[in-house]
ZAKOL-833962 format. One line per 8 residues: number of its first residue (from 1); for each residue x, y, z of C-alpha. Coordinates in steps of 0.1 Angstrom, whole numbers. Layout:
<sites>
NUM) X/Y/Z; ...;
</sites>
This chain:
<sites>
1) -149/51/-689; -117/37/-704; -84/47/-692; -56/40/-717; -17/48/-705; 16/42/-722; 44/54/-692; 61/25/-675;
9) 39/18/-640; 71/-2/-622; 54/-37/-615; 73/-69/-604; 70/-96/-634; 85/-131/-630; 97/-145/-666; 82/-181/-674;
17) 79/-205/-699; 52/-194/-721; 47/-223/-746; 11/-228/-756; -2/-197/-744; 6/-171/-774; -12/-139/-777; -41/-134/-800;
25) -29/-117/-830; -57/-96/-839; -87/-82/-819; -122/-70/-828; -122/-37/-845; -131/-11/-820; -157/22/-827; -134/44/-809;
33) -97/39/-812; -66/53/-793; -45/62/-824; -16/77/-802; -8/55/-774; 20/84/-758; -8/99/-745; -38/94/-718;
41) -74/99/-733; -106/90/-722; -120/66/-750; -155/72/-761; -178/58/-781; -200/38/-758; -232/28/-774; -268/41/-759;
49) -281/8/-759; -250/-7/-736; -236/-33/-761; -196/-39/-749; -171/-14/-770; -140/-32/-781; -103/-18/-786; -81/-27/-814;
57) -46/-16/-825; -51/6/-853; -14/14/-855; 21/-5/-849; 23/-5/-810; 59/-1/-794; 72/-29/-782; 66/-35/-746;
65) 28/-20/-744; 2/-37/-724; -34/-25/-725; -60/-41/-695; -91/-54/-714; -124/-59/-697; -137/-92/-718; -131/-124/-702;
73) -107/-111/-678; -77/-130/-698; -42/-117/-704; -34/-116/-741; 2/-121/-748; 28/-124/-783; 55/-138/-785; 72/-130/-755;
81) 71/-154/-729; 66/-134/-698; 39/-140/-669; 24/-111/-649; 17/-130/-612; -11/-101/-605; -29/-110/-636; -34/-145/-630;
89) -43/-139/-593; -70/-117/-607; -81/-145/-632; -88/-171/-607; -126/-169/-596; -136/-141/-622; -158/-147/-653; -169/-120/-679;
97) -208/-119/-665; -194/-97/-635; -172/-71/-653; -196/-44/-663; -189/-26/-698; -177/4/-677; -151/-14/-659; -117/6/-660;
105) -92/-4/-677; -53/3/-674; -27/-6/-697; 9/-19/-688; 39/-23/-707; 56/-54/-715; 82/-63/-739; 70/-66/-775;
113) 34/-76/-765; 0/-62/-756; -19/-75/-725; -54/-66/-715; -66/-68/-678; -96/-56/-659; -92/-40/-623; -122/-47/-603;
121) -138/-19/-587; -165/-20/-562; -180/8/-572; -188/-2/-605; -206/-36/-594; -236/-43/-616; -270/-34/-601; -282/-73/-599;
129) -253/-83/-580; -257/-82/-545; -233/-67/-518; -232/-95/-499; -226/-124/-525; -195/-104/-537; -179/-92/-504; -152/-116/-504;
137) -141/-108/-540; -142/-69/-532; -120/-79/-500; -93/-97/-520; -94/-73/-550; -91/-45/-526; -60/-62/-512; -46/-68/-545;
145) -51/-30/-557; -32/-18/-524; -4/-43/-534; -3/-34/-572; -6/7/-561; 24/-1/-539; 47/-21/-561; 44/5/-590;
153) 60/32/-567; 86/12/-549; 119/9/-558; 142/-21/-553; 170/0/-537; 147/22/-517; 132/-14/-500; 162/-26/-495;
161) 178/4/-479; 147/9/-458; 149/-31/-446; 186/-27/-438; 179/4/-417; 151/-11/-399; 171/-43/-391; 201/-20/-379;
169) 178/-2/-357; 166/-36/-343; 200/-48/-335; 209/-12/-318; 175/-17/-297; 186/-53/-290; 220/-44/-279; 209/-14/-262;
177) 185/-34/-243; 208/-59/-234; 238/-38/-224; 215/-23/-201; 204/-61/-185; 236/-66/-180; 244/-38/-166; 216/-41/-141;
185) 225/-75/-132; 262/-65/-126; 258/-33/-108; 231/-55/-85; 253/-83/-77; 283/-61/-71; 262/-42/-42; 251/-74/-31;
193) 286/-88/-27; 299/-59/-8; 269/-56/14; 276/-95/22; 315/-83/29; 304/-56/53; 282/-78/72; 305/-104/78;
201) 332/-85/90; 319/-74/118; 307/-97/149; 275/-97/164; 270/-73/196; 255/-97/218; 252/-71/247; 245/-88/279;
209) 214/-72/299; 222/-60/334; 189/-64/359; 184/-34/386; 157/-27/407; 145/10/413; 121/29/444; 118/60/453;
217) 141/57/480; 165/38/460; 183/46/430; 207/26/406; 243/44/391; 269/28/371; 300/40/351; 308/32/313;
225) 342/30/310; 349/14/277; 340/41/253; 358/59/224; 360/92/209; 333/109/187; 308/81/193; 274/74/205;
233) 259/58/236; 230/37/228; 208/30/260; 184/3/259; 160/-2/291; 132/-30/295; 105/-26/321; 66/-18/329;
241) 67/10/309; 37/28/294; 30/46/261; 19/82/254; 24/113/267; 36/121/305; 19/140/329; 45/148/357;
249) 22/160/384; 0/125/384; 18/98/369; 47/77/377; 76/76/360; 117/68/356; 142/92/351; 178/81/336;
257) 200/105/338; 235/103/315; 265/125/324; 299/129/311; 325/153/319; 355/161/297; 386/176/316; 409/199/302;
265) 435/190/278; 447/194/242; 412/199/228; 390/219/255; 408/241/278; 386/238/305; 363/215/319; 329/206/299;
273) 301/187/313; 271/172/294; 237/158/311; 208/141/295; 177/139/311; 153/107/298; 117/103/315; 101/69/307;
281) 63/64/319; 53/40/341; 22/15/331; -3/18/363; -8/-22/362; 33/-28/359; 26/-57/338; 32/-46/301;
289) 69/-52/296; 81/-31/268; 119/-21/260; 128/19/249; 154/26/230; 176/60/228; 207/74/217; 229/99/230;
297) 257/118/218; 289/119/240; 318/146/242; 349/120/244; 362/87/257; 359/100/292; 339/78/314; 300/81/316;
305) 276/77/350; 241/67/340; 215/71/367; 186/58/372; 154/71/395; 119/60/403; 92/87/412; 64/66/424;
313) 34/74/444; 45/46/470; 75/26/483; 68/2/457; 98/-15/440; 103/-14/397; 123/-41/383; 142/-29/355;
321) 167/-44/330; 190/-21/309; 223/-29/284; 240/-3/265; 266/-1/233; 288/23/216; 278/34/178; 312/45/155;
329) 292/70/134; 269/101/137; 234/102/140; 233/126/107; 252/100/90; 230/71/100; 201/91/87; 218/100/55;
337) 229/59/47; 189/49/60; 177/76/37; 197/63/8; 189/29/13; 151/34/17; 150/55/-17; 170/27/-34;
345) 142/5/-21; 116/28/-35; 134/33/-69; 134/-3/-72; 97/-9/-67; 86/24/-83; 102/17/-116; 101/-23/-114;
353) 136/-30/-116; 133/-62/-101; 101/-75/-85; 91/-60/-50; 101/-89/-30; 135/-90/-41; 139/-49/-36; 128/-57/1;
361) 153/-85/4; 183/-65/-11; 172/-32/13; 170/-56/41; 206/-68/35; 218/-29/27; 202/-20/62; 218/-49/82;
369) 256/-41/70; 247/-3/79; 241/-15/111; 270/-41/113; 291/-10/100; 283/12/125; 286/-11/153; 251/-25/157;
377) 252/-56/140; 219/-77/151; 220/-114/159; 201/-136/137; 174/-146/169; 169/-107/167; 166/-101/131; 137/-129/132;
385) 119/-112/160; 116/-81/140; 94/-101/118; 57/-94/127; 42/-133/124; 9/-122/134; 6/-102/103; 21/-130/80;
393) -3/-152/102; -36/-135/92; -24/-127/55; -19/-168/53; -50/-178/64; -71/-155/46; -50/-166/15; -61/-201/21;
401) -98/-193/28; -98/-175/-4; -83/-204/-25; -106/-227/-17; -136/-203/-16; -128/-195/-56; -131/-229/-64; -167/-227/-61;
409) -178/-206/-89; -193/-178/-65; -174/-149/-83; -186/-155/-115; -224/-165/-102; -223/-127/-86; -212/-113/-119; -240/-132/-143;
417) -265/-122/-113; -254/-89/-116; -262/-88/-153; -295/-106/-148; -305/-80/-123; -298/-51/-145; -320/-67/-173; -291/-58/-197;
425) -287/-26/-191; -255/-11/-190; -250/16/-160; -273/-8/-137; -251/-34/-144; -218/-19/-141; -231/-1/-106; -242/-37/-91;
433) -208/-53/-103; -190/-23/-87; -210/-26/-56; -206/-63/-51; -166/-61/-57; -169/-35/-26; -186/-60/-4; -166/-86/-11;
441) -130/-67/-11; -137/-58/26; -137/-93/38; -114/-107/13; -77/-96/-8; -92/-66/-31; -61/-80/-56; -77/-119/-53;
449) -112/-103/-60; -103/-86/-89; -83/-115/-105; -116/-136/-98; -140/-108/-112; -120/-102/-146; -126/-134/-165; -164/-130/-161;
457) -164/-92/-164; -149/-95/-201; -173/-122/-210; -202/-102/-201; -186/-70/-218; -185/-91/-251; -221/-99/-245; -230/-61/-242;
465) -201/-49/-271; -189/-30/-240; -152/-20/-235; -141/-42/-207; -112/-16/-198; -138/7/-185; -156/-14/-167; -123/-30/-149;
473) -112/4/-141; -145/10/-121; -142/-26/-105; -106/-19/-94; -117/18/-77; -146/4/-59; -123/-28/-50; -102/-4/-31;
481) -129/15/-12; -146/-15/0; -109/-29/9; -106/-2/33; -135/-4/52; -123/-34/71; -91/-46/91; -85/-76/67;
489) -97/-58/35; -63/-42/24; -29/-52/34; -20/-17/52; -50/-22/73; -36/-58/84; -4/-39/93; -20/-12/116;
497) -46/-37/134; -17/-62/140; 10/-36/155; 14/-39/191; 17/1/201; -16/9/186; -31/-19/204; -23/-2/232;
505) -38/29/223; -72/11/215; -71/2/177; -82/-32/174; -100/-49/150; -138/-36/159; -128/-3/169; -107/4/134;
513) -138/-14/113; -165/9/130; -145/41/120; -132/34/87; -168/17/75; -190/52/83; -161/70/65; -160/43/36;
521) -199/45/31; -197/80/26; -168/74/1; -192/49/-13; -222/74/-19; -201/99/-31; -182/81/-57; -213/67/-80;
529) -219/101/-88; -184/109/-95; -180/75/-116; -210/85/-135; -192/119/-143; -156/104/-150; -176/80/-182; -198/110/-191;
537) -182/121/-224; -164/83/-230; -189/59/-247; -188/28/-228; -197/9/-258; -168/-3/-283; -170/26/-309; -172/0/-338;
545) -178/-37/-346; -155/-60/-362; -170/-54/-395; -161/-16/-393; -129/-21/-378; -118/-43/-410; -135/-14/-433; -115/9/-416;
553) -82/-8/-421; -93/-12/-460; -99/26/-461; -67/32/-442; -48/10/-468; -59/24/-498; -55/58/-487; -18/52/-478;
561) -12/38/-511; -27/68/-528; -4/90/-509; 23/71/-519; 16/80/-557; 39/111/-568; 14/126/-593; 45/136/-619;
569) 26/126/-647; -9/125/-662; -10/91/-658; 0/88/-623; -26/114/-616; -49/90/-625; -38/61/-611; -41/83/-577;
577) -76/99/-589; -91/61/-592; -74/52/-555; -94/79/-539; -123/68/-559; -121/39/-542; -114/54/-506; -145/76/-508;
585) -166/48/-519; -155/31/-492; -160/60/-466; -195/64/-480; -201/26/-470; -185/32/-433; -208/63/-425; -238/40/-433;
593) -223/13/-415; -216/34/-383; -255/51/-383; -266/15/-382; -242/5/-359; -252/36/-334; -287/27/-335; -284/-8/-325;
601) -262/2/-297; -285/29/-282; -311/4/-278; -317/-17/-248; -303/-52/-251; -331/-72/-265; -313/-106/-262; -308/-104/-225;
609) -328/-131/-214; -309/-155/-240; -279/-148/-230; -282/-150/-196; -292/-186/-201; -259/-192/-220; -239/-172/-193; -255/-196/-167;
617) -247/-222/-186; -208/-215/-184; -207/-197/-151; -223/-212/-124; -217/-222/-92; -195/-253/-93; -200/-270/-58; -230/-258/-38;
625) -219/-281/-9; -184/-266/-8; -201/-229/-9; -219/-236/19; -189/-247/38; -168/-216/27; -198/-190/36; -202/-208/73;
633) -165/-206/79; -155/-172/68; -186/-157/85; -174/-175/118; -141/-161/113; -153/-127/109; -175/-129/138; -145/-141/161;
641) -126/-111/148; -155/-88/162; -161/-110/193; -123/-109/203; -123/-71/209; -148/-71/229; -143/-105/251; -110/-106/269;
649) -112/-141/275; -107/-152/238; -71/-153/237; -65/-155/203; -48/-129/182; -62/-120/144; -34/-142/133; -44/-173/151;
657) -81/-171/141; -76/-166/103; -50/-199/111; -76/-219/127; -103/-212/103; -79/-218/72; -80/-254/91; -115/-255/96;
665) -121/-252/60; -94/-277/50; -109/-305/70; -144/-295/58; -135/-294/22; -118/-324/22; -91/-309/-3; -72/-344/-24;
673) -48/-320/-42; -30/-300/-17; -8/-285/-43; -33/-267/-63; -39/-244/-28; -5/-240/-15; -1/-229/-54; -26/-205/-48;
681) -11/-188/-18; 11/-156/-25; 42/-167/-11; 60/-137/-27; 37/-115/-7; 46/-132/27; 80/-130/16; 77/-95/9;
689) 62/-87/42; 87/-104/62; 116/-88/43; 98/-54/45; 96/-61/86; 131/-65/89; 137/-35/67; 117/-10/85;
697) 133/-22/120; 165/-17/107; 157/18/91; 143/25/128; 177/15/143; 195/38/117; 176/69/132; 157/79/103;
705) 118/70/116; 130/93/145; 144/121/121; 110/117/99; 90/122/134; 109/155/146; 109/170/113; 68/164/110;
713) 65/177/146; 87/211/139; 63/214/107; 28/209/128; 44/230/155; 42/259/134; 5/257/130; -17/274/157;
721) -23/252/184; -61/248/178; -54/240/141; -31/215/141; -55/185/143; -72/194/114; -39/203/94; -23/170/108;
729) -52/149/95; -52/168/61; -12/163/57; -11/124/67; -41/118/43; -28/136/10; 8/126/13; -3/89/18;
737) -28/91/-9; -1/105/-34; 29/84/-20; 7/55/-25; -3/63/-62; 33/63/-69; 48/36/-47; 37/3/-27;
745) 12/14/1; 25/-10/19; 59/-2/25; 46/37/32; 23/23/60; 50/5/75; 73/33/76; 48/57/86;
753) 31/41/116; 61/42/139; 66/80/129; 28/87/139; 33/73/170; 65/87/180; 44/121/167; 17/114/190;
761) 40/108/222; 55/144/213; 42/164/247; 48/198/226; 28/188/193; -3/171/221; -20/152/193; -42/121/193;
769) -27/88/175; -63/78/163; -72/104/140; -39/104/121; -38/64/119; -76/64/102; -60/94/81; -31/73/72;
777) -50/38/64; -80/60/41; -53/77/22; -31/46/17; -62/25/4; -74/50/-16; -45/63/-33; -35/26/-43;
785) -58/24/-73; -27/28/-97; -8/-1/-80; -41/-24/-80; -47/-14/-115; -12/-21/-125; -10/-53/-106; -45/-65/-123;
793) -33/-52/-159; -8/-80/-164; -31/-105/-153; -63/-93/-172; -47/-78/-202; -43/-113/-219; -80/-121/-217; -88/-86/-230;
801) -63/-89/-263; -83/-122/-266; -116/-112/-266; -109/-79/-289; -82/-94/-313; -90/-65/-339; -89/-35/-318; -50/-32/-318;
809) -54/-29/-356; -32/6/-362;
</sites>
């Protein structure tokens, strides 16, 4: 079929010298002639025997006519000296032997010339020509067709206007981003400077401690006169105190009475008296020294009387020490300030305005400035004492162990072994990978485990033609589950086990791991079916291969080109029909390729043995001797962790055990380049923990922790007493899980631990602390899948993009 047209199809032409390339003055006489070039005709007359029909000019052609000719694939020009770049490009590797007699013809107008050009259509490839041999040429011509079709409907003024609008949009976007960045930096710098000024304006309140001794027969009394109106009295007492609820009938305790009497005056017409009774239980062995703090609201600046009495079963003497200070801000104001600071830190962490380490440091500075303003500025020694160095030592020791362990190639070996055990089958391999990740995360940091598992997981997905994102998400889920099983698998568990108050309640490494391990085993058993249900309607295989992606892209280009053509005339309608015919031809080819691809991926991987050999060459254990040393030291460290909970003669905390294990392995491994190990230690995480401990203690000094505990106690008291424990466990677990999915679970756990301790010490609530702590650990660890995937996505996105460079084609 031949198409002939007269209308001006807008194409870009370049003026060049055409000397030596004169157009042919005569053509072979055709058997079918289009006499009227102002109409679109179907030129009939194709001979039955297949001989090629020629076109001849039967009338005087108007100037500027051009007809595409099938013979020779060479443009024929007259005396004008115009060159059509698209024709020259098409002429490159094409010869007349590859052109069928039914190749479509288009006529393009030029000034006083007629030009014949072939537009190649893959559906008209000769029957003797194989598809593979012409695939590259077809691809080149498809892209050319899209360019030609786009150029025919484009207007230079529209292009320039669109480019100007696009450039303006980019400039506006960059300007807005720049303004937001400058505003953020300026605002945060102003806040930091303001907090620094407030912190430097007030001196440290170095209140001296007063030593005293009380007994059932001797009490202690003192008067406080240096006081001001509308102030709070903060009283701190140190002694052999116990933790927990008080049974006044059987337990020994100290009674502290604070009394103030306001005389009649201008404010009050009669005498008013306020009395506070504060009961503190004593430890049975008198060996555990603790500091307890309480704040009292006073009426005026009148003198305050503090009386301390001891209620004991014998006549022994109890040594105590006490200090007091006045605060210049009411308790409600302190709680409001602490709430604003804590909310600001959470906002910085949630929206990732700054790094979480910097957010914790900024929050600590703001809280210290608030303490300075209310008259309770701590000294540098006190602030340093707030940091839990045992937690930092435990994290640092485990990070060093993992850093050396990662040099052995053990994680890559485990992933390849999972592929070998599954014999190339997808779901068995995913289950084995998730199980290995969960077991390793129980003793190593889960983020580190995922970072080491990600590269080899992506490689396995490439071999099996899987989407690595689905497999990585499954590994992240089970990494969180496994990390919750032990006290060292997840940072919230480390904070819980390292807390001295919880240790007094009997929560040590062995008891915590024993309770959590049973629960996590049940979670694992139910998680595998849920994982299968999660991907029930999702195909883990990549939906298309690279060839299919390219073909889809070709179809999209041709379809968009056809849609840009507005069929205002019959000629434009014909061009649009031609482009849509190409789209239909390619869609038929796409359906055939999709059927073949689905049959291939539905079968078991037949080449899994060959793939195993290739993977084992690239991902193998690099240092077997170092692996034996690492496994031995790690096993000893874990064993001593458990042994420390049962043998009191081992006077080592968890932090000391981890540090000693790291030193053992450093000596055995004989590391020459020590800088590599130090670079793998997450110093930002350690600094984040240090800032977090200071922030939480400062928030507690501002009475926010006590306020949250009181409100929680009021909520639980509204529940019947026989249902309080169940409601409290459900409430703590779900609130922890939901909060940890939005914010970092580390600051949330650090905030909730003192709240739960205070709640368990409330005699009216009467709840044990162990179930609440286990509910907190379960919810905080399992709810943090979002956070771990977010952290892991930044480190694994590069590998995913490099392994699938064509999957992001729109």
